[in-house]
C-alpha positions in Angstrom: -41.3 -1.6 6.6 -38.5 -3.0 4.0 -39.7 -5.0 1.3 -39.1 -8.7 2.0 -37.0 -8.8 -1.3 -34.9 -5.7 -1.0 -31.8 -7.4 -0.5 -29.7 -9.7 -2.3 -27.7 -10.8 0.9 -28.2 -9.5 4.4 -25.1 -9.8 7.1 -26.5 -10.8 10.2 -25.6 -9.4 13.7 -22.5 -7.9 12.3 -20.3 -5.9 14.8 -18.5 -2.8 13.4 -15.7 -0.6 14.3 -18.6 2.4 14.8 -21.2 0.0 16.4 -20.3 -1.9 19.4 -24.0 -3.5 19.2 -24.8 -6.2 16.6 -26.2 -4.6 13.5 -27.8 -6.5 10.3 -26.3 -5.0 6.7 -28.2 -5.4 3.8 -26.5 -5.8 0.3 -28.5 -4.9 -3.2 -26.9 -5.4 -6.3 -23.2 -5.6 -4.8 -23.4 -2.1 -2.6 -24.7 -1.5 0.9 -28.4 -0.8 1.2 -29.0 -0.5 4.8 -27.5 -1.3 8.2 -30.0 -1.5 11.0 -30.7 -3.4 14.1 -32.7 -6.1 12.6 -33.4 -6.3 8.8 -36.9 -8.3 8.0 -36.3 -10.0 4.4 -36.2 -13.2 2.8 -32.6 -12.3 1.3 -29.7 -15.3 1.6 -28.6 -14.6 5.0 -24.8 -15.1 6.4 -25.0 -15.3 10.0 -21.8 -13.2 11.7 -23.0 -14.1 15.1 -21.1 -10.7 16.6 -18.1 -11.0 14.7 -16.3 -8.1 13.8 -17.1 -7.0 10.2 -14.4 -4.5 8.4 -14.2 -2.6 5.1 -12.2 -4.8 2.5 -8.5 -4.1 3.0 -6.4 -1.7 1.1 -2.9 -2.7 -0.2 -1.2 0.7 -0.7 2.3 -0.5 -1.8 2.9 -3.6 -3.8 5.2 -4.9 -6.7 3.0 -7.3 -8.8 5.4 -7.5 -11.5 8.5 -8.5 -9.2 6.6 -11.2 -6.7 7.5 -14.5 -7.1 10.8 -14.7 -8.6 12.8 -16.9 -5.7 12.7 -19.9 -8.1 15.0 -18.0 -10.6 17.4 -16.3 -7.7 18.7 -16.8 -4.8 17.8 -14.7 -1.4 20.6 -14.2 -0.2 20.9 -10.2 -1.3 22.4 -8.6 1.7 21.2 -4.7 0.9 18.5 -2.8 -1.1 21.1 -2.1 -3.7 22.0 -6.0 -4.4 18.2 -6.7 -4.3 18.0 -3.9 -6.7 20.6 -5.6 -9.2 19.3 -9.3 -8.6 16.0 -7.8 -10.2 17.3 -5.8 -12.8 19.4 -8.8 -14.1 16.5 -10.8 -14.4 13.7 -8.1 -15.6 15.5 -8.1 -19.2 13.6 -11.5 -20.0 10.4 -10.8 -18.4 7.8 -11.3 -20.8 4.4 -10.0 -20.8 3.0 -13.7 -20.0 5.4 -14.0 -17.1 4.5 -10.8 -15.4 1.0 -11.9 -15.7 1.3 -15.0 -14.2 3.2 -14.1 -11.3 1.1 -11.1 -10.6 -2.2 -13.2 -10.6 -0.9 -15.5 -8.0 -0.1 -12.5 -5.9 -3.6 -10.8 -6.6 -5.6 -14.4 -6.1 -3.9 -14.6 -2.5 -4.6 -11.0 -1.7 -8.0 -11.3 -2.3 -9.2 -14.5 -0.4 -6.7 -12.9 2.4 -9.4 -9.7 2.1 -7.9 -7.2 0.1 -10.3 -5.7 -2.5 -8.1 -2.3 -3.2 -4.7 -2.2 -4.1 -2.0 0.0 -5.4 0.7 -1.5 -7.3 4.3 0.1 -8.3 5.6 -0.8 -12.2 8.8 -0.5 -13.0 9.2 0.9 -16.4 12.4 1.8 -17.9 14.3 0.8 -21.6 15.4 -2.6 -19.9 11.6 -3.8 -19.6 9.9 -1.3 -21.5 6.4 -1.4 -21.1 5.9 -5.1 -20.8 5.3 -4.9 -17.1 3.1 -2.5 -17.4 0.9 -4.1 -20.4 0.8 -6.9 -18.2 -0.6 -5.4 -14.9 -3.4 -3.5 -17.0 -4.6 -6.6 -18.1 -4.5 -8.0 -14.8 -6.6 -4.7 -13.5 -8.8 -5.6 -16.3 -9.8 -9.7 -15.5 -9.5 -9.2 -11.9 -12.0 -6.2 -11.9 -14.7 -8.4 -10.2 -12.8 -9.0 -7.2 -10.2 -6.1 -6.4 -9.6 -2.4 -7.5 -6.4 -1.9 -8.8 -4.7 1.2 -9.3 -1.3 1.6 -11.1 1.9 3.2 -10.2 4.4 3.4 -12.8 8.1 4.5 -11.7 11.9 4.0 -12.8 13.4 1.8 -10.0 17.3 2.3 -11.4 16.9 6.1 -12.3 15.5 8.5 -14.1 18.0 11.6 -15.0 20.9 9.2 -15.6 18.7 6.8 -17.8 17.8 7.9 -21.0 14.8 6.9 -22.6 12.5 6.3 -19.0 10.8 9.4 -19.3 9.5 8.8 -22.6 8.5 5.8 -21.2 6.9 6.8 -18.5 4.9 9.2 -20.4 3.8 6.7 -22.8 2.4 4.7 -19.7 0.6 7.9 -18.3 -1.0 8.4 -21.7 -2.3 4.7 -21.7 -4.0 4.2 -18.4 -1.3 4.7 -15.3 -3.1 6.1 -12.6 -0.3 8.0 -10.8 3.6 8.3 -11.1 6.6 7.0 -8.2 10.2 7.4 -8.1 12.8 6.2 -6.3 15.4 9.4 -6.0 18.1 7.4 -4.0 19.2 5.5 -7.0 19.8 8.6 -9.3 22.8 10.6 -9.9 20.7 13.6 -9.4 17.9 12.9 -6.6 16.4 16.9 -6.6 16.5 16.9 -10.4 14.4 13.5 -10.3 12.1 15.0 -7.8 11.7 18.1 -9.8 10.8 15.9 -13.1 8.2 13.7 -11.2 6.0 16.5 -9.8 6.1 18.2 -13.4 4.7 14.7 -15.0 2.1 14.4 -12.3 1.0 18.1 -12.5 0.6 17.8 -16.4 -1.1 14.7 -16.1 -2.8 15.7 -12.8 -2.1 12.3 -10.8 -0.8 11.8 -7.6 2.8 11.0 -6.7 3.8 7.9 -4.5 7.7 7.7 -3.9 10.0 5.1 -2.5 12.1 7.4 -0.1 14.7 7.2 2.6 15.6 3.8 2.5 18.0 3.6 5.0 19.4 4.2 8.6 21.5 6.9 7.9 19.8 9.8 9.4 22.4 12.2 8.5 21.2 12.8 5.1 17.5 12.5 3.4 15.2 13.3 0.4 12.5 14.1 2.9 13.0 17.7 2.7 12.9 17.9 -1.2 9.9 16.1 -1.6 8.2 18.4 1.3 9.4 21.7 -0.8 8.2 20.6 -3.9 4.5 19.2 -2.1 4.1 22.6 -0.8 5.1 24.5 -3.7 2.8 22.8 -5.9 -0.5 22.6 -3.5 -0.3 19.0 -4.1 -0.9 18.4 -0.2 -2.9 15.2 0.1 -1.7 14.0 -3.2 1.7 12.6 -2.1 2.8 9.5 -0.3 6.3 8.0 0.5 7.0 4.6 1.2 9.7 3.0 3.6 11.2 6.1 5.0 13.1 3.8 7.3 15.3 6.9 8.2 12.5 8.2 10.3 13.2 5.2 12.6 17.0 6.1 13.2 15.8 9.6 14.6 15.7 10.1 18.3 12.6 11.5 19.5 12.4 15.3 19.3 13.7 15.0 15.7 11.2 12.1 15.0 8.5 14.4 16.3 9.9 17.4 14.2 9.7 15.4 11.1 6.5 14.0 12.0 4.9 17.6 12.3 6.3 18.8 9.1 4.8 15.6 7.5 1.7 16.6 8.8 1.6 20.2 8.0 2.6 19.4 4.1 -0.3 16.7 3.6 2.5 13.8 3.1 1.1 10.4 3.7 3.8 7.4 4.9 3.5 3.8 4.0 5.5 1.6 6.3 6.4 -1.9 4.6 7.1 -4.4 7.7 8.2 -7.6 6.0 10.6 -6.0 3.6 12.1 -3.2 5.9 12.6 -5.8 8.6 14.6 -7.9 5.6 16.8 -5.4 4.3 17.4 -2.9 7.4 20.4 -3.1 10.0 22.1 -6.5 7.9 25.6 -5.1 8.5 25.3 -5.1 12.2 27.0 -8.2 14.1 24.7 -7.2 17.5 22.0 -5.4 18.7 20.5 -5.2 15.2 17.9 -2.2 14.7 14.6 -3.0 13.5 15.1 -0.1 10.9 11.0 0.2 10.8 9.5 3.3 10.9 6.9 3.8 14.0 3.8 4.5 11.6 1.2 4.5 15.1 3.3 7.2 16.2 3.4 9.3 13.4 -0.4 8.9 13.4 -0.5 10.6 16.4 1.3 13.5 15.3 -1.3 14.0 12.5 0.4 12.3 9.4 -1.5 9.9 7.3 0.0 6.3 7.3 -0.8 2.7 6.0 0.9 -0.8 6.3 1.5 -2.6 3.3 3.1 -5.6 1.7 5.7 -4.3 -0.6 7.1 -7.3 -2.0 6.2 -11.2 -2.2 8.8 -14.3 -2.6 11.8 -11.8 -4.4 15.0 -10.9 -3.5 13.7 -7.9 -1.4 11.2 -9.9 0.7 12.0 -13.6 0.6 8.5 -14.1 2.6 4.8 -13.7 2.5 1.3 -14.8 2.0 -0.6 -11.5 0.9 -2.1 -11.2 4.3 -2.2 -7.6 5.4 -3.4 -8.7 8.8 -0.6 -10.2 9.3 1.4 -6.6 8.7 -0.6 -5.1 10.8 0.6 -7.9 13.4 3.9 -7.5 12.5 3.9 -4.0 12.7 2.7 -4.4 15.9 4.5 -7.1 17.5 7.9 -5.6 16.6 7.3 -2.0 17.6 5.9 -3.4 20.7 2.8 -1.6 20.7 0.8 -2.5 23.5 -1.9 0.1 24.1 -5.5 -0.9 23.4 -6.0 2.5 21.2 -3.0 2.1 19.3 -3.6 -1.7 18.3 -6.8 -0.8 16.7 -4.9 1.8 14.8 -2.7 -0.7 13.4 -5.6 -2.0 12.2 -7.4 1.2 10.8 -3.9 1.3 8.8 -5.2 -1.4 6.7 -9.1 0.2 6.4 -9.8 3.7 5.9 -6.2 5.2 6.7 -4.8 3.8 3.3 -8.5 4.5 1.7 -7.8 8.1 2.5 -4.1 7.9 1.2 -5.9 6.4 -2.4 -8.3 9.1 -2.4 -11.3 7.0 -2.5 -14.7 8.3 -2.8 -16.7 5.2 -1.8 -15.3 3.6 0.8 -16.2 1.8 4.1 -19.2 0.6 5.7 -21.8 2.9 4.5 -25.0 3.3 2.5 -24.2 3.2 -1.0 -20.6 2.1 -0.9 -19.5 -1.2 -2.1 -20.3 -4.4 0.1 -16.5 -5.5 0.0 -16.4 -7.0 3.6 -14.0 -9.2 5.8 -15.3 -10.8 8.5 -12.7 -10.9 11.7 -13.2 -13.9 14.3 -12.8 -10.9 17.1 -15.5 -8.6 18.8 -14.7 -5.1 18.4 -12.6 -4.7 21.4 -10.3 -7.4 20.1 -9.2 -5.9 16.9 
């Protein structure tokens, strides 16, 4: 018998992805202490009444440091480079307090939308220095009660062509940066940037998360070099790429070949529907391409994938309410996902798959894990 005071809280009649029949979930000291058809306890209760209960959502790619900028600029930037230039012109004037305030707005909205784990990319270069990084560190500390925040420091405007940036990246990694990222298509020597980023990752024993191949020209890409570096350094399972919109421009045979190589190298892919749709194909006068890589098709080929937010209310994405559910819906809608198992996969790319991408050891609805739960008004067959 379970002691009547063993739990602080019980979720009654919860349906989970692994249990189509309702179960009770007992919580003690913020962790899942029991899962059973019926728990006998006098603890406080939340009656789920057969609704779907998921572990907290995981956002693998967002930019807190440059969110909520539309009040300072327009949103008529027609390309990736124009959006980068627009933010670059503003970030020289960013202060720690400014970045903190804008990042807090986004974090609070994400939390109430069910996000409990997040990886944010933070720009580090001689224009912004470490001000954005310091603000995000403070946010990580102040919002730790509700969300686990991982910080990826990266050079947005280049590395080999931007003296002083490498030293700032090293300083950030020494002072709490969790991993390193990059943007090789903005560098005068993309291959050299990738070599340096992997050198730093190995030196600090951290993971790598790159902005990569963010256009629709499949005649060239940097994916080959990322795969080579990953395999040469035995970094399988520790590398992710974001956007990779070039993959959306490949015919089926080439797409399948790229997916096989990604799966073999253990390189994960994060698609960012709101930004990719907004910025890709803008020069088309008709029959505009979607520019959104079909993550569910990559998953079927063995690639680890996630769907994430990227930007909120800035020149890269002048929309957004920090809802990952909306991102999964957008991905499914635009890519015409119809089969039930593929629909379910779209939502797994908000939960257990991004948790694997972040190498989280204590994620999911299982005994001993944090009781970070999201209740969806749907049965297990309706998600």
